[in-house]
C-alpha positions as MATLAB code, in Angstrom:
seq = 'MANWRDTILKNFQRKISRLTLVADPDGLLTEEGMLSAIRERGFDLIPFDDHIAFRFAYESQYRSRWDERADTDLVVVLRSAEQDLKKLPYDLREAGRHLTFALHKFFPKLTYPVIAGLDRAYLDAVDEAYQKHDGDQLTERETKDFVLMHCFSIVPKLVKKPVDLLKVLLSLHSRKVSLPDFLAEYLLESLTRDATFASWPLAEIIPNRESFLRFLQREWQAFIDDPSGTSVPFSHDDVRVYIDTFFLEGTLSPIEHEGASKLPAWMQTGIKHDPKADALRRFRGLWQKFQAELPTADASHKEWQQVAQRWAELVVLRWEWDESLDAAERSGWTDLQASVESAFGQWMLKRYGSLHNLPYQQQPVMVHQIARFLAVERSRKKLSKVALLVLDGLAFDQWLLLKKTLEATDGAWRFQESTAFAWVPTLTSVTRQSIFAGEPPLYFPDSLGTTSKERNHWLRLWEDQGVQRGRVELVTNIDGPSDSKLEAALGNARLAVLGIVWNKVDDIMHGMQMQTAGMHNQVRLWAKQGHLNNLLIRLHDEGFNLYLTADHGNVTATGIGNPREGVFAETKGQRVRVYDRSEFLEEVAAKFPESLRWPNHGLPPARHVLLADDLKAFTREGDEVVSHGGIALEEVMVPFVTVDREGA';
ca = [
     -72.744  -60.084   30.367;
     -74.874  -58.822   27.869;
     -74.740  -54.915   27.418;
     -77.928  -52.706   27.448;
     -79.120  -52.662   24.039;
     -78.713  -56.621   24.263;
     -80.586  -56.923   26.983;
     -84.036  -54.731   25.486;
     -83.221  -56.316   21.929;
     -83.469  -59.655   23.303;
     -87.628  -59.156   23.586;
     -88.125  -58.239   19.972;
     -87.930  -61.445   18.472;
     -90.407  -62.372   15.159;
     -93.978  -64.176   15.938;
     -94.589  -63.217   19.737;
     -97.177  -60.634   18.738;
     -98.058  -58.514   16.008;
     -98.103  -55.543   18.585;
     -95.858  -54.859   21.368;
     -96.396  -51.653   23.585;
     -93.364  -50.407   25.536;
     -93.453  -48.011   28.332;
     -89.977  -46.623   27.066;
     -89.509  -43.060   29.882;
     -85.791  -42.558   28.804;
     -86.437  -42.806   25.336;
     -83.858  -46.359   25.020;
     -85.735  -47.372   22.332;
     -85.586  -44.348   19.783;
     -81.223  -44.143   20.139;
     -79.704  -44.423   16.594;
     -78.465  -47.736   16.827;
     -81.170  -49.453   18.583;
     -84.035  -48.030   16.257;
     -81.632  -49.504   13.620;
     -81.700  -52.836   15.003;
     -85.441  -53.014   15.739;
     -86.320  -52.185   12.244;
     -83.582  -54.902   10.815;
     -85.605  -57.483   12.501;
     -88.312  -56.570   10.822;
     -90.352  -54.398   13.610;
     -92.096  -51.139   12.789;
     -92.175  -48.203   15.771;
     -94.556  -45.680   16.217;
     -94.630  -43.362   19.146;
     -97.626  -42.405   20.838;
     -97.032  -39.321   21.189;
    -100.345  -37.384   19.696;
    -104.048  -39.399   20.018;
    -104.989  -38.270   17.096;
    -101.797  -38.733   14.951;
    -100.860  -41.868   16.055;
    -104.556  -43.468   15.394;
    -104.388  -41.782   12.027;
    -101.233  -43.977   11.174;
    -102.126  -47.175   13.647;
    -105.484  -47.315   11.167;
    -104.008  -46.538    8.262;
    -101.092  -48.632    8.138;
    -101.239  -51.466   10.199;
    -104.689  -52.378   11.458;
    -106.233  -52.088    8.123;
    -103.123  -54.344    6.922;
    -103.727  -57.181    9.312;
    -107.194  -57.165    8.470;
    -105.623  -58.303    5.421;
    -103.265  -61.099    7.395;
    -100.410  -58.701    6.276;
     -97.249  -59.925    8.285;
     -96.092  -57.112   10.602;
     -94.900  -56.699   13.995;
     -95.513  -53.109   15.096;
     -93.915  -51.602   18.581;
     -95.660  -48.618   20.260;
     -93.508  -46.534   22.088;
     -94.594  -43.873   24.732;
     -91.672  -41.925   25.089;
     -93.215  -39.476   28.266;
     -92.043  -39.858   31.811;
     -95.815  -38.707   32.844;
     -97.198  -41.625   30.369;
     -97.881  -45.698   31.643;
     -99.343  -48.161   29.165;
    -102.653  -47.972   30.927;
    -103.290  -44.834   29.323;
    -103.221  -46.193   26.508;
    -106.997  -47.031   24.454;
    -108.457  -50.293   25.796;
    -108.372  -51.700   22.267;
    -104.244  -51.089   22.064;
    -104.080  -52.835   25.766;
    -105.797  -55.461   25.260;
    -104.409  -56.650   21.941;
    -100.457  -55.933   22.890;
     -97.798  -57.464   24.662;
     -96.844  -54.947   27.248;
     -93.043  -54.127   27.770;
     -90.446  -51.676   30.132;
     -87.380  -50.087   29.845;
     -86.089  -47.829   32.072;
     -82.356  -46.258   32.671;
     -82.222  -47.081   36.399;
     -82.744  -50.529   35.830;
     -79.488  -50.648   33.838;
     -77.400  -48.472   35.418;
     -78.196  -48.831   39.155;
     -75.116  -47.382   40.746;
     -74.947  -44.279   38.620;
     -76.917  -41.390   39.487;
     -79.935  -40.955   37.267;
     -80.768  -37.643   36.389;
     -76.577  -37.737   35.065;
     -77.514  -40.961   33.262;
     -80.909  -39.291   31.856;
     -79.423  -36.274   30.899;
     -76.925  -37.710   28.155;
     -77.444  -38.340   24.236;
     -78.397  -41.708   24.101;
     -75.492  -42.382   21.419;
     -73.274  -42.356   24.868;
     -75.355  -45.299   26.381;
     -72.586  -47.703   24.933;
     -69.623  -45.761   26.359;
     -71.236  -45.588   29.847;
     -72.026  -49.356   29.579;
     -68.931  -50.178   28.450;
     -67.721  -48.457   31.560;
     -69.989  -49.831   33.532;
     -68.954  -53.644   33.419;
     -65.688  -53.047   34.601;
     -67.284  -51.121   37.521;
     -67.090  -53.182   40.677;
     -67.240  -50.627   43.331;
     -70.230  -48.266   45.320;
     -72.895  -46.480   44.432;
     -71.292  -43.257   43.018;
     -72.483  -39.835   44.012;
     -73.550  -36.816   41.521;
     -70.462  -35.576   41.367;
     -68.620  -38.717   41.241;
     -71.260  -39.840   38.457;
     -70.414  -36.556   36.339;
     -66.105  -37.970   36.628;
     -67.075  -41.176   35.453;
     -69.133  -39.596   32.516;
     -67.017  -36.907   31.079;
     -64.085  -39.785   31.735;
     -65.467  -42.492   30.072;
     -67.835  -40.726   26.871;
     -66.020  -37.549   26.438;
     -62.153  -38.245   27.260;
     -61.851  -35.529   29.823;
     -61.257  -35.995   33.472;
     -60.987  -32.652   35.204;
     -58.672  -32.777   37.725;
     -55.702  -33.464   34.861;
     -56.100  -30.605   33.440;
     -54.295  -27.925   34.625;
     -52.453  -26.217   32.022;
     -53.245  -24.508   28.601;
     -52.659  -27.178   26.383;
     -54.537  -29.417   28.443;
     -57.262  -27.185   27.984;
     -56.985  -26.579   24.475;
     -56.835  -29.922   23.614;
     -60.284  -30.770   25.779;
     -61.988  -28.106   24.008;
     -59.905  -28.635   20.394;
     -61.398  -32.481   20.968;
     -64.820  -31.547   21.364;
     -65.648  -28.560   19.031;
     -63.776  -30.329   16.169;
     -66.260  -33.339   16.595;
     -68.799  -30.584   17.043;
     -69.777  -32.499   20.402;
     -71.544  -30.295   22.459;
     -72.022  -31.041   27.004;
     -74.451  -31.220   28.279;
     -75.187  -28.179   30.268;
     -74.468  -29.695   33.423;
     -71.598  -31.253   32.481;
     -70.361  -27.574   30.698;
     -71.255  -26.117   34.164;
     -69.217  -28.667   36.755;
     -66.331  -28.361   34.320;
     -66.900  -24.830   34.285;
     -66.783  -24.736   38.178;
     -63.453  -26.881   38.581;
     -62.088  -25.160   35.898;
     -62.358  -21.466   37.635;
     -60.531  -22.718   40.226;
     -57.270  -22.568   38.922;
     -56.233  -19.084   37.547;
     -54.141  -20.033   35.254;
     -57.514  -20.034   32.881;
     -58.065  -16.489   34.287;
     -58.047  -15.312   31.259;
     -59.979  -17.486   28.695;
     -63.936  -17.354   28.646;
     -64.513  -20.154   29.397;
     -67.999  -19.639   30.364;
     -68.674  -18.891   26.228;
     -65.886  -20.651   24.586;
     -66.854  -24.399   26.766;
     -70.576  -24.660   25.479;
     -70.543  -22.765   22.500;
     -68.495  -24.143   19.711;
     -68.915  -20.457   17.115;
     -67.331  -18.667   20.453;
     -64.818  -21.519   20.985;
     -63.520  -20.683   17.303;
     -63.587  -16.949   17.247;
     -61.595  -16.900   20.309;
     -59.222  -19.117   18.644;
     -59.300  -16.583   15.270;
     -58.659  -13.447   17.589;
     -55.817  -15.329   19.536;
     -54.268  -16.615   16.130;
     -53.769  -12.724   15.589;
     -52.418  -12.076   18.396;
     -49.861  -15.586   18.146;
     -48.977  -14.073   14.784;
     -48.580  -10.778   16.085;
     -46.161  -11.760   18.825;
     -46.106  -15.530   20.169;
     -45.315  -14.559   23.452;
     -49.018  -12.156   23.037;
     -51.203  -15.592   24.207;
     -52.583  -18.059   26.429;
     -52.855  -20.455   23.601;
     -50.181  -22.968   23.058;
     -50.490  -23.300   19.002;
     -47.059  -24.451   18.720;
     -47.628  -27.976   20.627;
     -47.123  -30.499   18.632;
     -51.011  -31.896   19.819;
     -52.845  -28.754   18.697;
     -51.007  -28.060   15.653;
     -52.836  -31.161   14.465;
     -56.470  -29.637   15.179;
     -55.958  -25.780   13.999;
     -54.391  -27.551   10.506;
     -57.791  -28.840   10.077;
     -59.621  -26.120   11.183;
     -58.116  -23.923    8.425;
     -58.369  -26.952    5.761;
     -61.674  -27.111    6.913;
     -62.621  -23.333    6.238;
     -63.284  -22.978   10.262;
     -60.638  -20.846   10.864;
     -59.620  -18.291    7.978;
     -55.523  -17.364    7.490;
     -54.701  -13.780    8.446;
     -52.213  -11.143    6.523;
     -48.741  -11.348    7.890;
     -45.819   -8.600    6.878;
     -43.181  -11.106    7.909;
     -45.231  -14.256    6.391;
     -41.679  -16.221    4.548;
     -40.214  -15.790    7.761;
     -42.520  -18.049    9.824;
     -41.775  -21.524   10.704;
     -43.544  -23.420    7.972;
     -46.015  -25.068   10.460;
     -47.707  -21.406   10.486;
     -48.020  -21.204    6.808;
     -51.454  -22.688    6.728;
     -52.886  -20.091    8.604;
     -51.114  -17.401    6.985;
     -52.842  -15.512    3.498;
     -50.728  -16.010    0.635;
     -52.228  -15.948   -3.340;
     -55.689  -16.642   -3.334;
     -55.571  -19.217   -5.612;
     -52.818  -21.432   -4.266;
     -54.516  -21.183   -0.596;
     -57.988  -22.424   -2.272;
     -55.994  -24.961   -4.372;
     -54.400  -26.304   -1.165;
     -57.406  -26.505    0.356;
     -59.473  -27.717   -2.359;
     -56.852  -31.218   -2.164;
     -56.422  -31.253    1.519;
     -59.981  -31.779    1.672;
     -59.953  -34.304   -0.903;
     -57.493  -36.384    0.141;
     -59.684  -35.965    3.937;
     -62.686  -37.545    2.116;
     -60.816  -40.541    0.417;
     -59.473  -41.538    4.307;
     -62.567  -40.621    6.018;
     -66.232  -41.275    4.193;
     -68.377  -42.753    6.659;
     -69.715  -46.273    6.190;
     -73.063  -47.785    6.206;
     -73.172  -48.493    9.467;
     -71.966  -44.906   10.386;
     -74.503  -42.456   12.717;
     -76.495  -40.072   11.068;
     -74.267  -36.681   12.842;
     -71.363  -38.526   11.400;
     -72.976  -37.457    7.735;
     -74.117  -34.005    8.666;
     -70.168  -33.084    9.545;
     -69.678  -35.183    6.095;
     -72.377  -32.870    4.436;
     -70.609  -30.071    5.862;
     -67.130  -30.088    4.289;
     -68.155  -31.820    1.399;
     -70.165  -28.561    0.647;
     -66.824  -26.907    1.481;
     -65.260  -28.782   -1.283;
     -67.886  -28.163   -3.716;
     -67.544  -24.610   -3.382;
     -64.118  -24.584   -3.826;
     -64.232  -27.447   -6.606;
     -66.401  -25.095   -9.080;
     -64.728  -21.287   -7.862;
     -61.729  -22.466   -8.950;
     -62.404  -24.909  -11.732;
     -60.679  -23.276  -14.260;
     -57.293  -23.786  -12.375;
     -57.852  -27.500  -12.405;
     -56.285  -29.987  -13.987;
     -57.634  -32.560  -16.446;
     -56.561  -35.352  -13.925;
     -58.329  -33.414  -11.484;
     -61.664  -32.801  -12.999;
     -61.851  -36.319  -14.310;
     -60.388  -37.515  -10.569;
     -63.313  -35.041   -9.112;
     -66.111  -36.949  -10.796;
     -65.248  -40.053   -9.654;
     -64.930  -38.927   -5.800;
     -68.348  -37.331   -6.348;
     -69.740  -40.545   -7.545;
     -68.230  -42.819   -4.681;
     -69.609  -39.669   -2.392;
     -72.861  -40.396   -3.820;
     -72.867  -44.042   -3.664;
     -71.997  -44.406    0.086;
     -74.543  -41.804    1.337;
     -76.949  -43.557   -0.875;
     -76.270  -46.886    0.610;
     -76.951  -45.528    4.324;
     -79.817  -43.680    3.188;
     -81.180  -47.381    2.488;
     -80.030  -49.270    5.960;
     -80.719  -46.313    8.066;
     -82.871  -43.516    7.093;
     -85.994  -44.568    7.770;
     -85.281  -44.556   11.785;
     -84.680  -41.049   11.639;
     -87.983  -39.504   12.065;
     -88.047  -41.515   15.889;
     -85.199  -39.784   17.346;
     -85.901  -36.782   19.355;
     -85.571  -32.960   18.611;
     -85.434  -31.462   21.620;
     -82.035  -30.519   21.370;
     -81.193  -30.376   17.514;
     -83.831  -31.313   14.628;
     -82.806  -34.168   12.927;
     -84.903  -33.998    9.978;
     -86.746  -31.175    8.567;
     -90.307  -31.387    9.949;
     -88.572  -31.460   13.482;
     -87.426  -27.731   13.238;
     -91.060  -26.012   14.174;
     -91.473  -28.824   17.125;
     -87.370  -27.778   17.578;
     -88.449  -23.871   17.799;
     -91.526  -24.161   20.135;
     -89.228  -25.998   22.562;
     -86.756  -23.296   21.942;
     -89.144  -20.652   22.675;
     -90.483  -21.874   26.067;
     -87.223  -23.021   27.343;
     -85.721  -19.798   26.832;
     -88.786  -17.631   27.004;
     -88.590  -16.618   23.335;
     -91.289  -13.717   22.440;
     -91.157  -13.801   18.924;
     -89.151  -16.715   16.358;
     -88.850  -16.352   12.763;
     -88.275  -19.604   10.352;
     -87.220  -18.352    7.139;
     -87.324  -21.341    4.291;
     -85.096  -20.212    1.181;
     -86.621  -22.604   -1.030;
     -84.158  -25.552   -2.597;
     -81.448  -23.852   -0.876;
     -78.204  -26.766   -0.344;
     -75.570  -26.072    1.851;
     -73.014  -25.370   -0.326;
     -75.123  -22.375   -1.495;
     -75.558  -21.594    1.880;
     -71.668  -21.068    2.874;
     -72.188  -18.435   -0.445;
     -74.463  -17.273    1.314;
     -73.120  -17.046    4.457;
     -69.642  -15.314    3.045;
     -71.623  -12.713    1.495;
     -73.844  -11.733    4.787;
     -70.245  -11.954    6.645;
     -68.810   -9.574    4.183;
     -71.636   -7.319    4.163;
     -71.824   -6.753    7.539;
     -69.728   -8.617   10.172;
     -72.126   -8.276   13.262;
     -74.023  -11.822   12.057;
     -73.418  -14.594   13.948;
     -74.563  -18.009   12.604;
     -74.659  -21.462   14.237;
     -74.961  -23.902   11.723;
     -75.947  -27.214   11.482;
     -78.001  -30.101    8.951;
     -81.375  -31.228    8.992;
     -82.820  -34.571    6.812;
     -85.313  -33.467    4.104;
     -88.066  -36.048    3.255;
     -87.853  -38.797    0.526;
     -88.887  -37.423   -2.346;
     -87.248  -34.100   -1.972;
     -89.979  -32.699   -3.350;
     -91.165  -29.293   -2.514;
     -94.544  -30.032   -1.862;
     -93.540  -33.136   -0.005;
     -90.368  -31.541    2.080;
     -91.294  -28.574    2.608;
     -94.789  -28.757    3.438;
     -93.861  -31.352    6.647;
     -92.308  -28.054    7.856;
     -94.901  -26.693    8.314;
     -96.833  -29.394    9.433;
     -94.391  -30.713   11.576;
     -95.502  -34.005   10.485;
     -94.181  -36.479    8.477;
     -95.630  -36.739    4.876;
     -97.657  -39.777    6.379;
    -100.136  -37.266    7.410;
    -101.142  -35.051    4.858;
    -101.935  -37.532    1.873;
    -104.620  -34.925    0.575;
    -102.247  -32.741   -0.149;
     -99.105  -34.713   -1.015;
     -98.830  -33.307   -4.051;
     -99.310  -28.773   -3.484;
     -98.202  -26.756   -1.206;
    -101.519  -25.195   -0.883;
    -102.493  -26.479    2.805;
     -99.063  -25.002    4.393;
    -100.854  -22.021    6.228;
    -103.612  -24.302    7.554;
    -100.868  -27.007    8.637;
     -98.463  -24.157   10.408;
    -101.601  -22.250   12.442;
    -102.772  -25.668   13.419;
     -99.124  -26.923   14.728;
     -98.327  -23.476   16.583;
    -101.931  -23.563   17.908;
    -100.977  -27.402   19.269;
     -98.299  -25.458   21.219;
    -100.472  -22.988   22.368;
    -100.212  -20.073   20.371;
    -103.499  -17.927   19.529;
    -104.302  -18.600   15.714;
    -103.548  -14.341   15.380;
    -100.597  -14.398   16.778;
     -98.894  -16.866   14.018;
     -98.209  -15.776   10.263;
     -97.050  -17.516    7.165;
     -95.669  -15.630    4.157;
     -94.743  -17.430    1.232;
     -93.167  -16.546   -1.760;
     -92.121  -13.251   -1.122;
     -89.854  -11.011   -3.606;
     -87.719   -9.560   -1.179;
     -87.621   -7.383    2.026;
     -90.403   -4.909    1.019;
     -93.126   -7.773   -0.218;
     -96.310   -6.301    0.859;
     -97.362   -9.831    2.222;
     -94.929   -9.519    4.898;
     -95.461   -6.309    5.365;
     -98.783   -7.022    6.069;
     -98.186   -9.996    8.569;
     -94.977   -7.595   10.542;
     -98.032   -5.392   11.055;
     -99.794   -7.570   13.210;
     -98.722   -6.127   16.788;
     -99.689   -9.718   18.232;
     -97.398  -11.394   15.902;
     -95.281  -14.056   18.261;
     -94.671  -16.866   15.109;
     -93.761  -16.042   11.373;
     -93.050  -18.492    8.697;
     -91.467  -17.173    5.809;
     -91.067  -18.660    1.773;
     -88.547  -17.468    0.116;
     -88.410  -19.229   -3.448;
     -85.392  -16.425   -5.217;
     -82.939  -20.066   -4.933;
     -85.378  -22.805   -6.148;
     -86.439  -20.170   -9.284;
     -83.100  -20.017  -10.070;
     -82.370  -23.519   -9.958;
     -85.488  -24.202  -12.643;
     -84.113  -21.682  -15.190;
     -80.475  -23.447  -14.809;
     -78.023  -24.075  -18.056;
     -74.757  -24.186  -17.022;
     -74.881  -26.983  -14.022;
     -73.529  -25.994  -10.510;
     -71.045  -23.476  -11.327;
     -74.331  -21.431  -12.976;
     -75.949  -21.979   -9.644;
     -72.945  -20.962   -7.118;
     -72.230  -17.740   -9.594;
     -76.332  -16.974  -10.113;
     -76.454  -17.524   -5.548;
     -73.113  -15.029   -5.240;
     -74.997  -12.376   -7.786;
     -78.100  -12.841   -5.421;
     -76.403  -12.778   -2.013;
     -74.311   -9.427   -3.046;
     -77.544   -7.542   -4.274;
     -78.194   -7.640   -0.916;
     -82.079   -8.758   -0.094;
     -81.464  -11.495    2.223;
     -79.273   -9.406    4.630;
     -82.304   -6.267    4.186;
     -84.609   -8.948    5.193;
     -82.855  -10.358    8.464;
     -81.840   -6.732    9.536;
     -85.471   -5.947    9.334;
     -86.608   -9.703   11.415;
     -84.122   -8.624   13.916;
     -85.138   -5.330   14.543;
     -88.547   -6.414   14.559;
     -87.211   -8.467   17.226;
     -87.645  -11.829   16.106;
     -85.277  -14.702   16.712;
     -84.018  -15.714   13.901;
     -83.851  -19.313   12.137;
     -82.938  -20.445    8.638;
     -83.323  -23.390    6.730;
     -84.356  -25.015    3.377;
     -86.783  -28.021    2.379;
     -84.273  -29.320   -0.152;
     -80.976  -28.807   -1.650;
     -80.214  -29.331   -5.585;
     -77.431  -31.095   -7.530;
     -76.269  -31.492  -11.214;
     -77.625  -34.574  -12.859;
     -77.616  -36.767  -16.520;
     -80.179  -37.709  -17.877;
     -81.498  -41.247  -18.736;
     -84.169  -40.759  -20.965;
     -88.005  -39.205  -20.000;
     -90.717  -42.067  -18.869;
     -93.393  -41.995  -21.410;
     -96.505  -42.896  -18.540;
     -99.069  -40.989  -19.800;
    -101.483  -40.223  -16.835;
    -100.029  -42.800  -14.812;
     -97.368  -40.782  -13.069;
     -98.732  -38.730  -10.178;
     -95.509  -36.554   -9.385;
     -92.923  -36.247  -12.555;
     -89.994  -34.533  -11.460;
     -86.544  -34.956  -12.817;
     -85.108  -37.153  -10.542;
     -88.215  -38.742   -9.304;
     -91.825  -40.433  -10.360;
     -94.797  -40.627   -7.586;
     -96.998  -43.249   -8.831;
    -100.716  -44.163   -7.337;
    -100.449  -47.945   -8.147;
     -96.977  -50.266   -7.531;
     -97.367  -51.713  -11.118;
     -96.949  -48.309  -12.995;
     -93.764  -47.609  -10.548;
     -92.461  -51.509  -11.987;
     -93.268  -51.255  -15.576;
     -90.937  -48.018  -16.011;
     -88.311  -49.458  -13.488;
     -88.261  -52.111  -15.652;
     -87.446  -50.028  -18.443;
     -84.865  -47.748  -17.059;
     -82.343  -49.932  -15.082;
     -80.577  -47.061  -13.608;
     -83.674  -46.000  -11.241;
     -83.967  -46.598   -8.089;
     -87.221  -48.147   -6.237;
     -87.673  -45.930   -2.805;
     -88.841  -47.450    0.418;
     -92.028  -46.247    1.974;
     -91.085  -44.100    4.735;
     -93.201  -41.921    6.120;
     -95.039  -41.524    2.881;
     -98.414  -42.521    3.070;
     -99.460  -46.166    1.567;
    -100.941  -45.496   -1.823;
     -97.923  -43.597   -3.071;
     -94.694  -45.455   -4.715;
     -91.844  -43.453   -5.630;
     -89.163  -44.021   -8.229;
     -85.585  -42.347   -8.220;
     -83.605  -42.080  -10.647;
     -80.513  -43.528   -9.443;
     -76.625  -41.882   -8.526;
     -76.547  -38.779  -10.207;
     -78.729  -39.469  -13.077;
     -82.226  -37.801  -13.639;
     -85.392  -38.453  -15.968;
     -84.119  -36.157  -18.682;
     -83.338  -36.576  -22.259;
     -80.465  -38.736  -22.147;
     -76.626  -37.127  -21.896;
     -78.918  -33.610  -20.856;
     -77.133  -31.932  -17.836;
     -79.459  -30.673  -15.113;
     -79.742  -28.891  -11.643;
     -82.656  -30.765  -10.296;
     -83.676  -32.082   -6.772;
     -86.506  -35.187   -5.988;
     -83.417  -38.138   -5.535;
     -81.102  -39.165   -2.716;
     -78.150  -37.153   -3.078;
     -76.321  -35.569   -0.359;
     -76.629  -32.027   -1.793;
     -80.381  -33.411   -2.434;
     -81.198  -34.264    1.352;
     -78.982  -32.173    3.831;
     -80.110  -29.347    4.216;
     -78.804  -26.196    5.851;
     -80.540  -25.203    9.430;
     -78.835  -22.561   11.012;
     -79.804  -20.128   13.730;
     -79.220  -16.601   13.258;
     -77.432  -13.601   15.496;
     -75.866  -10.119   15.607;
     -73.054   -9.823   17.948;
     -74.014   -7.120   20.756;
     -77.610   -7.865   20.250;
];
């Protein structure tokens, strides 16, 4: 029996129709594996979300090429449940074949709202279990039990003891899996019937990873002080492995204890000893984890997002304790980083082109989706004021340094961390502009080489979301929390949406001569000066719901020579060259075999991108520079952080 994916994919064979129109109210075609499979079959996909934006992309990228007899198959997708194919423009309806896919047709015995509320990544697990189901139609509660068991390995009626519950929560939160709200509420309802868990703050720790980790941290302290002082069964064999990993990754922090030497060996990972020995143990443990668990080219984007955060932890440890490493470890680090970047580069070439079509309502995948996600959050949570702080050039490892200092300075800060993919090439004018435009670079071809249009993009984006222009501000290039431009913006009594760009990290990077270690030292120094902390406090006190991100990161790269293209290169970066004619690109690529022709994902057709491959740079041969523009993990994966304060 064909699974749901194969049933859809059989409709996508080349040469049937160059234009396919799909009504997809449940977002089946924008599931990551499906998007990749459709692309591999030679189809491009465009969502019909905005009539003007769609028409621009359709006319510039497809109609003109079809007129020139180009061989390209296009899929136009209507994702909204309120839309049907009859509402498409007449010329499209007449030119294309029509298809419709819907969840209830694939899983008729399951309750539709429950299945529709799942992330589409779980449909494979649902489908596998459904094909073995030979019973009757399931009720809503039965469908929830079905989904919890087959998608999340949770059987509520079997969670009877603290160790059962802890294993469930550890499994979820170690993988950064969030239950949909309706399933979290259903599980909470089931557990609160049992007095066994009366002392556990279930309403906080089931849906929220950060709350769960703070709970574990408090209970670990209680457990170390008195093993009978907590109901959390840390000593259970099935629990220890998770706790070890949390301490290894820095998710939990070791604590001080006077009688540390008398504690069992398995507890020692959560106890502070010599700072140097603790750090080196973590560094070597994370290193082994990377060697064993590096994702493949077929991994999901979420796997790489998790890897990026662990890698950032490892990068921080590597350079903080550089003097304590031996020669073999330094040499081995070079090999490990090369392996990580090679694996990520292969994944980027295969899967990156589909990311911009993934849904963003629960979590932005790419940086251009962040503002639209904030609009959803603003509406869903009825937020009165929203601020987005863009720290230009901030890599995730550098965010960890800022976070550590912020938490040490003011223990009230709470950070909900995730990552987003920058646009490639990872240049400020490309990827930062996409943040404020809320669109891929394809849609602003005339300003691709400048940031001067960002304010217009930002105002228009929020106006499209129903926010009057007089209630929206964008302040760029601030020099601190007392910047006069920022003061003027905050003086607007009607202000509801504020965008801020702070270039400090990018400025540090462009003047850096001491590679990654130097970047870390300078970022730490800036953080300790307190300017960022003061800005966040100011915005919080002004009543803003705070979000922090970056447009791109940075990485240390080694020069392979500087192309001498004269005026032929529109954009000259140390990690990238952008040309307006493919012939210019090919001429330089032939001279630099360590370069990479980047596919034109999301870019205007008249832009041709040549990247310095691996950890190389278009600079004097042998020189080491800290730069951006390419597809290294540290450049592409940037922090996206919800910033809150305890008791706010």
